[in-house]
C-alpha positions as CSV (number, residue, x, y, z in Angstrom):
1,M,9.1,-6.9,-17.1
2,S,6.9,-3.8,-17.5
3,L,4.7,-2.7,-14.6
4,A,2.4,0.2,-14.3
5,P,4.0,2.6,-11.8
6,L,2.3,3.4,-8.6
7,P,0.4,6.8,-8.7
8,A,2.6,9.6,-7.3
9,I,-0.2,10.5,-4.9
10,M,0.4,7.1,-3.1
11,I,4.2,7.5,-3.0
12,E,4.6,11.2,-2.1
13,P,3.3,11.0,1.6
14,I,5.7,8.2,2.3
15,V,8.7,10.0,0.8
16,R,7.8,13.3,2.4
17,A,7.6,11.7,5.8
18,A,11.0,10.0,5.3
19,L,12.6,13.3,4.3
20,L,11.1,15.1,7.3
21,E,12.3,12.4,9.6
22,D,15.8,12.7,8.2
23,L,16.0,16.5,8.1
24,G,14.8,16.8,11.7
25,R,14.4,20.3,13.2
26,A,17.4,22.1,11.5
27,G,18.0,20.5,8.1
28,D,21.3,19.1,6.8
29,L,23.9,20.8,8.9
30,T,26.8,19.0,7.3
31,S,26.0,19.9,3.7
32,E,25.2,23.5,4.6
33,A,28.4,23.8,6.5
34,T,30.7,22.3,3.9
35,I,29.2,22.8,0.4
36,P,28.9,26.3,-1.2
37,A,25.2,27.2,-1.8
38,D,25.9,27.7,-5.6
39,R,27.8,24.5,-6.1
40,Q,26.3,22.3,-8.8
41,A,27.0,18.6,-9.3
42,R,26.2,15.4,-11.1
43,V,25.7,12.1,-9.3
44,V,24.6,8.6,-10.3
45,L,22.7,5.9,-8.6
46,T,24.6,2.6,-9.1
47,T,23.8,-0.9,-8.0
48,R,26.6,-2.8,-6.2
49,Q,24.9,-6.1,-6.7
50,D,22.9,-8.1,-9.3
51,G,19.2,-7.9,-8.5
52,S,15.8,-6.7,-9.5
53,I,14.8,-3.1,-9.1
54,A,11.8,-1.7,-7.3
55,G,11.1,1.6,-5.7
56,L,13.3,3.6,-8.0
57,D,10.4,6.1,-8.7
58,A,10.1,6.5,-4.9
59,G,13.8,7.0,-4.4
60,L,14.1,9.5,-7.2
61,M,11.1,11.4,-5.8
62,A,13.1,12.1,-2.7
63,F,15.4,14.3,-4.9
64,T,12.6,16.1,-6.7
65,L,10.4,16.6,-3.7
66,F,13.3,18.1,-1.7
67,D,14.4,20.3,-4.6
68,P,12.1,20.5,-7.7
69,R,15.0,22.1,-9.7
70,L,17.0,18.9,-9.7
71,A,17.2,17.2,-13.1
72,V,16.6,13.4,-12.9
73,R,17.3,11.0,-15.8
74,K,16.1,7.5,-15.1
75,Q,18.0,4.7,-16.9
76,V,16.1,1.6,-15.8
77,E,12.6,0.8,-14.8
78,D,11.1,-0.8,-11.7
79,G,10.8,-4.6,-12.4
80,Q,14.0,-4.7,-14.5
81,R,16.9,-7.0,-13.6
82,V,20.2,-5.3,-13.2
83,T,23.8,-6.3,-12.9
84,R,26.5,-5.1,-10.5
85,G,27.9,-1.7,-11.5
86,Q,24.9,-0.7,-13.6
87,T,23.7,2.9,-13.5
88,L,20.1,3.3,-12.4
89,A,19.7,7.1,-12.7
90,T,21.6,10.3,-13.1
91,I,20.7,13.4,-11.0
92,E,22.1,16.9,-11.5
93,G,21.6,20.2,-9.7
94,A,22.4,21.9,-6.4
95,A,25.0,19.8,-4.6
96,R,23.5,20.5,-1.2
97,S,20.2,19.2,-2.4
98,L,21.7,16.0,-3.8
99,L,23.4,15.2,-0.6
100,S,20.4,16.1,1.6
101,A,18.1,13.7,-0.3
102,E,20.7,10.9,-0.7
103,R,19.9,8.7,2.3
104,V,16.2,8.6,1.8
105,A,16.6,7.8,-1.8
106,L,19.0,5.0,-1.1
107,N,16.9,3.6,1.8
108,L,13.8,3.4,-0.2
109,T,15.3,2.0,-3.4
110,G,17.6,-0.4,-1.6
111,Q,14.9,-1.9,0.6
112,L,12.3,-2.2,-2.1
113,S,14.8,-3.6,-4.6
114,G,15.8,-6.1,-1.9
115,V,12.2,-7.3,-1.7
116,A,12.0,-7.5,-5.5
117,T,15.2,-9.5,-5.7
118,A,14.2,-11.9,-3.0
119,T,10.9,-12.5,-4.7
120,R,12.5,-13.1,-8.0
121,R,14.7,-15.8,-6.5
122,F,11.6,-17.6,-5.3
123,V,9.8,-17.1,-8.6
124,D,12.7,-18.5,-10.5
125,A,12.9,-21.5,-8.2
126,V,9.3,-22.6,-9.1
127,E,9.5,-21.8,-12.8
128,G,7.7,-24.5,-14.8
129,T,5.2,-25.3,-12.1
130,R,1.7,-24.0,-11.7
131,A,2.6,-22.4,-8.4
132,R,2.7,-18.6,-7.9
133,I,4.7,-16.9,-5.2
134,V,2.5,-14.6,-3.0
135,C,3.4,-12.2,-0.2
136,T,1.6,-11.7,3.1
137,R,0.7,-8.8,5.4
138,K,4.1,-9.2,7.2
139,T,5.2,-5.8,5.9
140,T,7.0,-2.7,7.3
141,P,4.3,-0.5,8.9
142,G,3.6,2.4,6.5
143,L,5.3,0.8,3.6
144,R,2.9,-1.9,2.6
145,A,1.8,-0.5,-0.7
146,L,5.4,0.0,-1.8
147,E,6.6,-3.4,-0.5
148,K,3.7,-5.2,-2.2
149,F,4.5,-3.3,-5.4
150,A,8.1,-4.5,-5.0
151,V,6.8,-8.1,-4.8
152,R,5.1,-7.6,-8.1
153,C,8.3,-6.1,-9.5
154,G,10.0,-9.4,-8.6
155,G,7.4,-11.5,-10.4
156,G,5.3,-12.4,-7.4
157,V,1.6,-11.9,-6.7
158,N,0.0,-10.0,-3.9
159,H,-2.1,-11.6,-1.2
160,R,-4.8,-9.4,0.4
161,F,-3.6,-5.9,1.1
162,G,-5.4,-5.6,4.5
163,L,-8.1,-6.9,6.7
164,D,-10.8,-5.3,4.6
165,D,-10.3,-6.9,1.1
166,G,-10.8,-10.5,1.8
167,I,-11.8,-13.0,4.5
168,L,-9.0,-15.2,5.8
169,I,-10.2,-17.5,8.6
170,K,-7.1,-18.5,10.6
171,D,-6.6,-20.9,13.5
172,N,-7.6,-18.5,16.2
173,H,-10.8,-17.5,14.4
174,I,-11.7,-21.2,14.1
175,A,-11.0,-21.9,17.8
176,I,-13.0,-18.9,19.0
177,A,-15.9,-19.4,16.5
178,G,-16.2,-23.1,17.4
179,G,-15.0,-24.9,14.3
180,V,-14.2,-24.7,10.6
181,T,-17.8,-25.2,9.4
182,I,-19.4,-22.7,11.6
183,A,-16.7,-20.1,10.9
184,I,-17.2,-20.5,7.1
185,Q,-21.0,-20.4,7.4
186,S,-20.8,-17.2,9.5
187,A,-18.4,-15.6,7.1
188,R,-20.6,-16.5,4.1
189,A,-23.6,-14.9,5.8
190,H,-21.7,-11.7,6.6
191,A,-19.6,-11.3,3.4
192,G,-20.7,-9.3,0.4
193,H,-21.1,-11.1,-2.9
194,M,-17.7,-10.1,-4.2
195,V,-15.7,-11.1,-1.1
196,R,-13.9,-14.4,-1.3
197,I,-13.4,-16.7,1.8
198,E,-10.2,-18.5,2.6
199,V,-9.7,-20.7,5.6
200,E,-6.5,-22.0,7.2
201,V,-6.2,-25.7,7.9
202,D,-3.5,-27.8,9.4
203,T,-5.0,-31.3,8.9
204,L,-6.5,-33.1,6.0
205,G,-9.6,-33.6,8.0
206,Q,-10.0,-29.9,8.3
207,L,-9.5,-29.6,4.5
208,H,-12.4,-32.0,3.9
209,E,-14.6,-29.9,6.3
210,A,-13.5,-26.6,4.6
211,L,-14.3,-27.9,1.1
212,A,-17.7,-29.3,2.3
213,A,-18.5,-25.9,3.8
214,G,-17.8,-24.1,0.5
215,A,-14.5,-22.3,1.1
216,D,-13.2,-20.5,-2.0
217,A,-9.6,-21.0,-1.0
218,V,-7.8,-23.1,1.6
219,L,-4.4,-22.3,3.2
220,L,-2.5,-25.5,4.0
221,D,-0.4,-24.6,7.0
222,N,2.9,-26.2,7.6
223,M,2.2,-29.4,5.6
224,K,5.0,-31.5,4.2
225,P,5.1,-32.2,0.5
226,A,3.5,-35.7,0.9
227,Q,0.5,-34.1,2.7
228,L,0.3,-31.3,0.2
229,R,0.1,-33.8,-2.7
230,E,-2.7,-35.6,-0.9
231,A,-4.5,-32.3,-0.3
232,V,-4.3,-31.5,-4.0
233,A,-5.9,-34.9,-4.8
234,I,-8.6,-34.4,-2.3
235,N,-9.4,-30.9,-3.5
236,A,-9.7,-32.0,-7.1
237,G,-9.8,-28.4,-8.3
238,R,-12.7,-27.3,-6.1
239,A,-10.8,-24.5,-4.2
240,V,-7.6,-22.5,-4.6
241,L,-4.9,-24.2,-2.6
242,E,-2.2,-22.1,-0.8
243,A,0.8,-23.7,0.9
244,S,2.3,-21.7,3.7
245,G,4.6,-22.0,6.6
246,G,8.3,-22.8,6.7
247,V,8.8,-21.9,3.0
248,T,12.5,-21.5,2.1
249,L,14.5,-21.4,-1.1
250,D,15.7,-24.9,-0.3
251,N,12.2,-26.4,-0.2
252,V,10.0,-24.1,-2.3
253,R,10.5,-26.2,-5.5
254,A,9.4,-29.4,-3.8
255,I,6.3,-27.6,-2.5
256,A,5.5,-26.2,-5.9
257,E,5.8,-29.7,-7.5
258,T,2.9,-31.0,-5.3
259,G,0.5,-29.1,-7.5
260,V,-0.6,-26.3,-5.1
261,D,-1.8,-23.0,-6.7
262,L,-0.1,-20.6,-4.4
263,I,2.9,-20.5,-2.1
264,S,3.0,-17.7,0.4
265,T,6.0,-16.5,2.3
266,G,6.4,-13.5,4.6
267,W,10.2,-13.7,4.3
268,I,10.3,-11.8,1.0
269,T,8.9,-8.7,2.7
270,H,10.0,-8.9,6.4
271,S,13.5,-10.4,6.0
272,A,14.7,-9.8,2.5
273,P,18.3,-8.4,2.4
274,V,18.6,-4.8,1.2
275,L,20.0,-4.5,-2.3
276,D,23.3,-2.6,-2.1
277,I,22.8,0.6,-4.1
278,G,25.1,3.6,-3.9
279,L,25.2,7.3,-4.9
280,D,28.4,8.2,-6.7
281,F,29.7,11.7,-7.4
282,V,30.6,12.2,-11.0
283,A,31.5,15.9,-11.5
284,T,30.9,19.4,-10.4
285,L,29.1,21.5,-13.1
């Protein structure tokens, strides 16, 4: 799939912070002690597993930000499916620079490709249904933009990015506000005309109340497929329905077949296994 890359201005502060964290106060002592300053080399980024790629631009930026003289040739794009042993990119230049940027490049590309790969597995599992897989705000602090981009690379859809781009009334809001209806009414009075309102419910009674109060979307929390099917019938297309809670690869197909519009899972960002990607030395130049 083809995705517009994230603007460099969004990626660079994250990559720069990661490099500074790794370099510490004195730089790469090992490479400086063992590699001649004038030694040139060629290395390749290679995947050790099948998967979907995300964060390659961020990973490669670690090399060019550390040393702008390095030559980078990208061989796949973010969002592309890859197979074990496939070369993702070739990098040439000062050997010390290649080694100093290696870990940051691998950390970013591996973690984000893991998110994309996990998302793709969920997306593939619901293929042929109306349901779309969406992520949550359960992301690594500081990496939300990159991890949500990785979800898109895996074929998923982003939920709200933060607290400021949509109203999601959850169970604690309802409890403190005094009920579903009053919470929605208060939100409607406060929200701008472009802000949508979603409310979390865990009973069909609350669903009726949310629909009567004019919710734009309803999050059906921890409902079994039988309840979800009933909720879809009650809704009759009035609001966007999102199923959430306890979603796994084993049950996501059954959830999708109930007719809900969205299935949200935090697992794809907070627990996805890292995709194994390595940096392999090819030759000195």
